[in-house]
Structures are given as C-alpha cells and as structure tokens.
Backbone as CSV, one residue per row, in Angstrom:
resi,resn,N_x,N_y,N_z,CA_x,CA_y,CA_z,C_x,C_y,C_z
1,MET,57.531,-9.308,103.604,58.519,-9.433,104.658,59.083,-8.073,105.068
2,ASN,58.458,-7.034,104.648,58.878,-5.699,105.061,58.188,-5.253,106.328
3,ASP,57.379,-6.120,106.892,56.668,-5.790,108.121,57.675,-5.689,109.267
4,PRO,57.641,-4.628,110.044,58.600,-4.492,111.147,58.374,-5.529,112.252
5,HIS,57.216,-6.168,112.260,56.906,-7.156,113.292,57.115,-8.589,112.804
6,PHE,57.690,-8.751,111.613,57.844,-10.081,111.035,58.643,-11.012,111.942
7,ALA,59.749,-10.523,112.502,60.593,-11.375,113.351,59.823,-11.857,114.576
8,PHE,59.055,-10.961,115.191,58.264,-11.342,116.360,57.208,-12.377,115.999
9,ILE,56.518,-12.162,114.895,55.470,-13.089,114.470,56.075,-14.450,114.130
10,PHE,57.174,-14.441,113.389,57.836,-15.694,113.026,58.302,-16.449,114.272
11,ALA,58.932,-15.731,115.210,59.411,-16.363,116.442,58.247,-16.937,117.248
12,SER,57.138,-16.222,117.286,55.967,-16.707,118.030,55.437,-18.011,117.444
13,TYR,55.324,-18.050,116.117,54.863,-19.273,115.471,55.872,-20.404,115.647
14,ALA,57.147,-20.103,115.551,58.175,-21.135,115.699,58.169,-21.718,117.109
15,ILE,58.077,-20.872,118.102,58.061,-21.350,119.491,56.784,-22.140,119.765
16,SER,55.659,-21.653,119.276,54.393,-22.378,119.470,54.451,-23.743,118.807
17,GLY,54.968,-23.804,117.598,55.091,-25.081,116.896,56.006,-26.044,117.623
18,ALA,57.111,-25.522,118.159,58.035,-26.375,118.905,57.389,-26.916,120.174
19,VAL,56.660,-26.073,120.881,55.996,-26.512,122.115,54.941,-27.570,121.807
20,ILE,54.152,-27.347,120.779,53.135,-28.329,120.407,53.796,-29.640,119.984
21,GLY,54.875,-29.559,119.213,55.595,-30.760,118.812,56.142,-31.525,120.004
22,LEU,56.690,-30.806,120.979,57.201,-31.465,122.179,56.083,-32.111,122.984
23,LEU,54.934,-31.462,123.074,53.803,-32.051,123.801,53.300,-33.320,123.111
24,VAL,53.261,-33.319,121.782,52.842,-34.515,121.044,53.852,-35.639,121.272
25,ALA,55.147,-35.318,121.173,56.179,-36.340,121.391,56.114,-36.893,122.805
26,TRP,55.920,-36.028,123.785,55.824,-36.448,125.172,54.622,-37.372,125.369
27,THR,53.507,-37.047,124.759,52.309,-37.866,124.879,52.516,-39.236,124.246
28,VAL,53.129,-39.278,123.068,53.378,-40.551,122.387,54.325,-41.417,123.210
29,LEU,55.396,-40.832,123.725,56.347,-41.608,124.523,55.711,-42.106,125.818
30,ASP,54.901,-41.282,126.457,54.222,-41.693,127.676,53.231,-42.822,127.384
31,TYR,52.519,-42.725,126.270,51.581,-43.772,125.872,52.310,-45.107,125.689
32,ARG,53.445,-45.064,124.994,54.213,-46.304,124.786,54.705,-46.878,126.105
33,GLN,55.158,-46.018,127.006,55.643,-46.485,128.296,54.510,-47.108,129.110
34,LEU,53.353,-46.481,129.106,52.218,-47.027,129.853,51.730,-48.344,129.268
35,ARG,51.706,-48.441,127.922,51.307,-49.706,127.290,52.273,-50.831,127.673
36,ALA,53.560,-50.532,127.703,54.549,-51.545,128.091,54.352,-51.953,129.548
37,ALA,54.089,-50.992,130.416,53.870,-51.305,131.832,52.606,-52.138,132.017
38,LEU,51.544,-51.805,131.288,50.311,-52.575,131.391,50.463,-53.989,130.847
39,SER,51.287,-54.167,129.846,51.460,-55.506,129.270,52.208,-56.433,130.229
40,ARG,52.937,-55.848,131.175,53.660,-56.672,132.151,52.778,-57.101,133.317
41,LEU,51.600,-56.526,133.459,50.702,-56.906,134.542,50.018,-58.239,134.218
42,PRO,49.703,-59.006,135.240,48.986,-60.255,134.981,47.566,-59.962,134.503
43,PRO,46.985,-60.888,133.752,45.600,-60.669,133.289,44.641,-60.619,134.470
44,ARG,43.561,-59.878,134.297,42.566,-59.715,135.351,41.652,-60.925,135.370
45,ASP,41.357,-61.429,136.554,40.425,-62.560,136.705,39.018,-61.996,136.777
46,GLU,38.198,-62.303,135.793,36.844,-61.760,135.731,35.803,-62.799,136.156
47,GLY,36.214,-63.757,136.964,35.335,-64.828,137.367,34.415,-64.450,138.425
C-alpha cells in the first residue's frame, strides 16, 4: 500500500464495481417488470 497510485487504482476498481452492480440491478429489475407486463397479456391463439 505504499504505491503512490494506490488511491487511483482503488477508486477505479470501486467505481467500476459500482457501475457493474448498478447495471446488473437495472437488468434484473427490468426483467421482472417485463415478465409482469407479459403475464398481463392475454394468451396467444395459435389456431
């Protein structure tokens, strides 16, 4: 931890991890919302 660039490297990893976490959360929430919207649609007639 005596590296003069430690703070920059740590901040870069922290910000990248936060962005990836937010993208995963956004994808999961969007998936749940779309599944709920699709479940409200009437079934398709395949006749």
